[in-house]
C-alpha positions in Angstrom: 64.6 138.4 156.5 66.4 140.5 154.0 69.7 139.2 155.4 68.6 135.6 154.7 67.5 136.6 151.2 70.9 138.1 150.5 72.6 135.0 151.7 70.4 132.9 149.5 71.1 135.0 146.5 74.9 134.8 147.1 74.7 131.0 147.4 72.6 130.9 144.2 75.1 133.1 142.4 78.1 131.0 143.6 76.3 127.8 142.4 75.5 129.4 139.0 79.2 130.5 138.6 80.4 127.0 139.5 77.9 125.4 137.1 78.9 127.8 134.3 82.6 127.0 135.0 81.9 123.3 135.0 79.9 123.6 131.8 82.7 125.6 130.2 85.3 123.0 131.2 83.1 120.2 129.9 82.5 121.9 126.6 86.3 122.6 126.3 86.9 119.0 127.1 84.4 117.8 124.5 85.3 120.2 121.8 89.1 120.4 122.2 90.8 118.3 119.5 92.3 115.1 120.7 95.1 112.8 119.5 94.5 109.3 118.3 95.5 106.5 120.7 99.2 106.5 121.4 100.6 103.0 120.7 104.3 103.8 121.2 104.6 101.4 124.1 102.5 98.7 122.5 104.1 95.3 122.4 101.1 93.1 121.5 97.9 93.7 119.5 94.8 91.5 119.6 92.7 91.7 116.5 89.1 90.5 116.2 87.3 90.6 112.9 83.7 91.0 114.2 82.2 89.3 111.1 85.0 86.8 110.7 88.3 86.9 108.8 86.7 85.3 105.7 84.1 88.1 105.4 86.7 90.7 106.1 89.3 89.6 103.5 87.1 88.0 100.9 83.6 89.2 101.5 81.7 85.9 100.9 81.4 86.8 97.3 80.3 84.3 94.6 84.0 84.1 93.6 84.8 82.5 96.9 84.1 78.9 95.9 86.1 79.1 92.7 89.1 80.8 94.2 89.6 79.2 97.7 89.4 75.6 98.5 87.5 74.4 101.6 90.8 73.9 103.4 92.0 77.4 102.6 88.7 78.8 103.8 89.2 77.0 107.1 92.7 78.4 107.4 91.2 81.9 106.9 88.6 81.3 109.6 91.3 80.4 112.1 92.3 84.1 112.1 88.8 85.4 113.2 90.7 86.5 116.3 94.5 86.6 116.4 97.4 88.2 118.2 100.1 90.3 116.5 103.5 90.1 118.3 105.7 91.1 115.4 107.2 94.4 116.5 107.7 95.7 112.9 104.0 95.2 112.2 103.0 96.9 115.5 105.3 99.9 114.8 103.8 100.3 111.3 100.3 100.0 112.7 101.1 102.6 115.4 102.5 105.0 112.7 99.3 104.7 110.8 97.0 105.2 113.8 98.8 108.4 114.9 97.8 110.1 111.5 94.1 110.2 112.4 92.2 113.5 112.5 89.9 114.2 115.5 86.3 114.6 114.3 84.7 115.1 117.7 82.2 113.0 119.6 81.2 109.8 117.8 77.5 110.0 116.9 75.3 108.1 114.6 75.8 104.6 113.1 78.6 103.8 110.7 77.5 101.6 107.9 80.6 99.4 108.0 81.8 96.2 109.7 84.2 97.1 112.5 87.4 95.4 113.5 88.0 95.5 117.3 91.6 96.2 118.4 93.1 95.8 121.9 96.7 96.9 122.5 98.9 95.8 125.4 102.3 96.7 126.9 103.2 93.4 128.3 100.1 92.3 130.3 98.9 95.9 130.7 96.1 97.0 128.4 96.9 100.5 127.1 94.2 101.0 124.4 91.1 99.5 122.9 89.1 100.8 119.9 87.3 99.8 116.8 88.3 100.5 113.2 85.8 100.8 110.4 88.1 100.1 107.4 85.9 101.3 104.5 85.6 104.9 105.8 88.3 104.6 107.3 87.3 105.6 110.8 88.6 104.9 114.3 86.3 105.1 117.3 88.1 105.3 120.7 86.5 106.4 124.0 83.5 107.8 122.3 85.5 110.0 119.8 85.8 109.6 116.1 89.1 109.9 114.2 89.2 109.9 110.4 91.9 108.9 108.0 92.7 109.6 104.3 90.7 107.4 102.0 92.5 104.2 101.2 94.9 104.6 104.2 96.3 101.1 104.8 95.6 101.2 108.5 94.6 97.6 108.9 96.8 96.2 106.1 99.8 96.6 108.4 98.1 93.9 110.6 97.3 91.4 107.9 98.3 87.9 109.0 101.4 87.0 107.0 100.1 83.5 106.7 97.2 84.8 104.6 99.3 87.0 102.3 99.4 84.6 99.4 95.6 84.1 99.5 94.9 87.8 99.8 97.2 88.5 96.9 95.5 85.8 94.8 92.1 87.4 95.6 93.3 90.8 94.6 94.6 89.4 91.3 91.3 87.8 90.6 89.5 91.0 91.4 91.7 92.9 89.0 91.0 90.3 86.3 87.3 90.4 86.9 86.9 94.2 86.5 89.5 94.6 83.8 87.0 94.4 80.9 84.7 96.7 82.9 81.5 95.0 81.8 82.9 94.6 78.2 83.2 98.3 77.9 85.6 97.8 75.1 83.0 96.1 72.9 81.9 98.3 70.0 80.3 97.8 66.6 83.3 95.6 65.7 85.3 93.1 67.8 88.6 94.7 68.6 91.8 93.4 67.2 93.4 91.0 69.8 96.7 92.7 69.0 95.3 95.9 70.6 93.0 94.6 73.4 95.0 96.3 76.2 95.2 99.6 74.2 91.5 99.6 73.6 90.7 99.3 77.3 93.2 102.0 78.2 91.7 104.4 75.6 88.2 103.8 76.8 89.0 104.2 80.5 90.9 107.4 79.7 87.7 108.9 78.3 85.6 108.2 81.4 85.1 111.3 83.5 83.3 112.3 86.7 82.3 115.5 88.4 84.5 116.0 91.5 81.9 117.6 93.8 84.2 117.1 96.9 86.8 119.4 95.4 85.6 122.1 93.0 82.8 120.6 90.9 84.9 120.3 87.8 85.0 117.3 85.5 88.1 115.1 85.9 89.2 111.8 84.7 87.7 109.0 86.8 90.8 106.8 86.3 94.2 108.3 86.2 96.9 106.4 84.3 98.4 105.0 87.5 95.1 103.4 88.4 94.5 102.0 84.9 98.0 100.6 84.8 97.5 98.9 88.1 94.4 97.1 86.8 96.6 95.2 84.3 99.0 93.7 87.0 98.9 90.8 89.4 99.9 92.1 92.9 101.9 88.8 93.4 104.1 89.8 90.5 104.0 93.6 90.6 103.3 94.6 94.2 102.3 98.3 94.5 105.1 100.4 95.8 102.6 102.6 97.6 99.5 101.0 99.0 97.7 104.3 99.1 98.7 105.4 95.6 95.6 104.3 93.7 93.4 106.3 96.0 95.1 109.6 95.4 92.7 112.3 93.9 92.7 112.1 90.1 94.6 115.0 88.7 94.4 114.4 84.9 91.7 116.6 83.3 91.8 115.2 79.8 92.5 111.9 78.0 96.3 111.3 77.6 97.8 110.7 74.2 100.8 109.1 75.7 101.1 105.5 74.6 101.5 103.0 77.5 104.5 101.4 75.8 106.2 100.9 79.1 103.2 99.3 80.8 102.9 95.6 81.3 100.0 93.2 81.6 100.1 90.0 83.6 97.0 88.9 81.7 96.4 87.7 78.1 93.3 87.4 76.0 92.0 84.2 74.4 92.4 84.7 70.7 89.4 82.5 69.9 87.0 84.6 72.0 84.4 86.6 70.1 81.2 88.4 70.9 79.3 85.2 70.0 81.4 82.9 72.2 79.6 80.8 74.9 79.5 82.0 78.5 81.9 79.3 79.7 84.7 80.1 77.2 88.0 81.5 78.6 88.1 85.3 78.0 91.2 86.5 79.9 93.8 84.6 81.9 97.1 85.0 83.7 100.3 84.9 81.6 103.9 86.1 81.7 104.2 89.9 81.6 103.6 91.4 78.2 101.2 93.9 76.5 98.4 93.1 74.2 99.3 89.4 74.5 96.8 86.9 73.2 96.7 83.2 72.4 95.6 80.0 74.1 96.5 77.8 77.1 100.2 77.7 76.0 100.5 81.3 77.4 99.0 80.4 80.7 101.3 80.6 83.8 101.1 78.7 87.0 104.1 80.6 88.5 102.5 83.8 89.8 101.0 82.4 93.0 101.9 80.1 95.9 100.7 77.4 96.0 101.1 77.3 92.2 98.1 78.2 90.0 96.6 81.0 88.0 93.4 82.9 87.4 91.1 82.7 84.4 88.1 84.9 83.6 85.2 83.3 81.7 82.8 85.1 79.4 80.1 85.1 82.0 82.3 86.9 84.5 83.3 83.8 86.5 86.8 83.9 87.8 88.5 80.5 88.6 91.8 79.6 90.1 93.4 76.8 88.0 95.8 74.6 89.9 96.8 71.9 87.4 97.4 71.2 83.7 94.3 68.9 83.7 92.1 71.7 85.0 93.5 74.2 82.5 92.9 72.0 79.4 89.4 71.0 80.7 88.4 74.7 80.2 86.7 75.8 76.9 89.3 77.6 74.8 87.6 77.3 71.4 
């Protein structure tokens, strides 16, 4: 009887050791840092915008109907799912993906709209994962990989056929936020000869507490970010797509005059605080600074197909395609 009991204990001990070893291996497997998907051999990428390309690139905002025609919106929808075969695009995408940091097992829901990616080497599938661009985060095989804020992971896969429309949209967005809710309005209407300078001075005084770094107060908008607001990406494409997302490092308003800056937008000289909502406020023009005037300054040459953006007093942004449309707007 004691012999059988000893055998039983030995078996139980062996089982416990095996279980502990398996648990240790499993924990090591789960906790050991991983590398993002290796796309070195990838020759084809299938992209699926889960909520559609129109939502992904343009967000179904109220600006959509005034910026894109119905035909252009149909063209965008044709890319809800598309295949990338351009090897330069794929290499750039692979280079971005490899920079991810392993954050362990994916748990919880990400409040973002994913883009599903499937990568192939010839006909052989080598990787599939989802990217949440706002975070940005990649989920692959149940693990989460994070990237620097603003990393242009998916921008490397943007359909070249949509580049002109995307750039137009970014230009319209710049124009719409440039006045920052009329932040430059004060007790007196600013001199049109200084409208750009007034916006710069105001944005330089806006600060925020950087809790993610050290809790100190820093400028919310470094000069490089402010300068970018005044430019149309079709005319002055950013040299570094990640630059505007770099952590602000200025701690006080700068006294340096932005005399080398340019603005691709001009102000309607006739606009005042009492002007009606449908009057033109800002509009695209040839590069200058503090430029102001009327429709004679408007340019159709910044975009393809030809046209330019205007911002009305009520915040509406329109894409003007012809001289007739331009002069039909309220300028006085």
